[in-house]
C-alpha positions in Angstrom: -26.9 67.5 -3.8 -29.4 64.4 -3.2 -28.4 61.1 -3.8 -32.0 60.0 -5.0 -33.6 61.4 -8.0 -37.2 61.5 -8.6 -38.0 60.3 -12.2 -41.1 60.4 -14.0 -42.0 57.0 -15.2 -42.9 58.4 -18.7 -39.8 59.7 -19.4 -36.5 57.5 -20.2 -33.5 57.8 -17.8 -30.1 56.4 -17.6 -28.6 54.7 -14.6 -24.6 54.7 -14.1 -23.4 51.9 -11.9 -19.8 52.1 -10.5 -17.9 48.8 -10.5 -15.5 47.7 -7.8 -11.9 48.5 -8.7 -10.9 44.8 -7.9 -8.0 43.4 -6.0 -5.0 44.6 -7.7 -5.6 48.5 -6.6 -5.7 47.1 -3.1 -2.5 45.4 -3.4 -0.9 48.3 -4.9 -2.2 50.6 -2.3 -0.9 48.2 0.3 2.6 48.1 -1.3 2.7 51.8 -1.5 1.5 52.4 2.0 4.1 49.9 3.4 6.9 51.6 1.4 5.8 55.1 2.6 5.6 53.5 6.2 9.3 52.3 5.8 10.4 55.8 4.6 8.8 57.7 7.1 10.0 55.3 9.9 11.8 57.2 12.6 14.5 54.5 12.9 17.6 53.9 10.6 17.4 51.4 7.5 19.6 48.7 9.7 17.2 49.0 12.6 14.1 48.7 10.4 15.8 45.4 8.6 16.6 43.8 11.7 13.0 44.5 12.9 11.6 43.0 9.7 14.2 40.0 10.1 12.9 39.3 13.5 9.2 39.6 12.8 9.6 37.3 9.7 11.6 34.9 12.1 8.7 35.1 14.4 6.2 34.6 11.9 8.3 31.4 10.5 8.2 29.8 13.9 4.6 30.5 14.4 4.0 28.8 10.9 6.4 25.8 11.7 4.4 25.2 15.2 1.2 25.5 13.2 2.4 23.1 10.6 3.7 20.6 13.3 0.4 20.9 15.3 -1.7 20.3 12.3 0.6 17.4 11.0 0.6 15.9 14.7 -3.4 16.1 14.5 -3.7 14.7 11.2 -1.0 11.8 12.2 -3.1 11.2 15.5 -6.4 11.1 13.4 -5.1 8.7 10.9 -3.6 6.3 13.5 -6.8 6.3 15.5 -9.0 5.7 12.4 -6.5 2.8 11.5 -6.7 1.1 15.0 -10.5 1.3 14.9 -10.4 -0.1 11.3 -8.1 -2.8 12.6 -10.2 -3.6 15.6 -13.4 -4.0 13.3 -11.5 -6.4 11.1 -10.4 -8.6 14.2 -14.1 -8.4 15.3 -15.1 -9.4 12.1 -12.6 -12.2 11.8 -13.7 -13.9 15.2 -17.3 -13.5 14.0 -16.5 -15.5 10.7 -14.3 -18.0 12.8 -17.2 -18.6 15.3 -19.6 -18.9 12.6 -17.4 -21.6 10.9 -17.1 -23.7 14.0 -20.6 -23.6 14.6 -21.3 -24.6 11.2 -18.6 -27.3 11.5 -20.1 -28.7 14.6 -24.0 -28.6 13.0 -22.4 -30.5 10.0 -20.9 -33.3 12.5 -23.8 -33.5 14.5 -25.9 -34.0 11.4 -23.6 -36.5 10.0 -23.7 -38.4 13.5 -27.5 -38.2 13.7 -27.6 -39.4 10.2 -25.3 -42.4 10.9 -27.5 -43.1 14.2 -30.5 -43.1 12.2 -29.1 -45.5 9.2 -28.1 -48.0 11.8 -31.2 -47.9 13.7 -33.1 -48.4 10.2 -30.7 -51.2 9.3 -31.5 -52.7 13.0 -35.2 -52.5 12.2 -35.0 -53.9 8.7 -32.8 -56.8 10.1 -35.5 -57.3 12.9 -38.2 -57.2 10.4 -36.5 -59.7 8.3 -35.8 -61.8 11.1 -39.6 -61.6 12.3 -40.6 -62.1 8.5 -38.5 -65.3 8.2 -39.5 -66.6 11.6 -43.2 -66.3 10.8 -42.6 -67.8 7.2 -40.6 -70.9 9.1 -43.6 -71.2 11.5 -46.0 -71.3 8.6 -43.9 -73.7 6.8 -43.7 -76.2 9.8 -47.3 -75.7 10.3 -48.2 -76.7 7.0 -45.7 -79.5 7.1 -47.4 -80.7 10.6 -50.8 -80.6 9.1 -49.8 -82.3 5.9 -48.1 -85.0 8.0 -51.2 -85.3 10.2 -53.5 -85.5 7.2 -51.1 -88.2 5.8 -51.3 -90.2 9.0 -55.3 -90.1 9.0 -55.4 -91.8 5.4 -53.6 -94.7 6.6 -55.7 -95.5 9.9 
């Protein structure tokens, strides 16, 4: 019988789909197959149990080895990541300390420059005051000597 049927487009037809049985029947079949294998095995029950025990121990050791390897890998990865983070933190701390020292030096240089500028300005003001006072004294003396010369000329 052919799997494919030809249908006339004008006539209605029914499609029947099969659904998969799922996972449960598979597990049941697996268990039945294992039971049948044990019953049909050419060895005695004690030998079969010893064999199952040996295989279970091998599987357990293999699982422990894998778990140990995974644990070591995770621990190593964690420690490497931690070391890298600590190195980055140390680098950042050093950079912050360097910047702090640079700012401190710049502030000290600014204070020193301001102090020197103030002293220079005070010195110039003092010089200007002295020059002004000297000029005023010369001017006063010049007026006094002119007035004295004029007073001497009236009498003569």
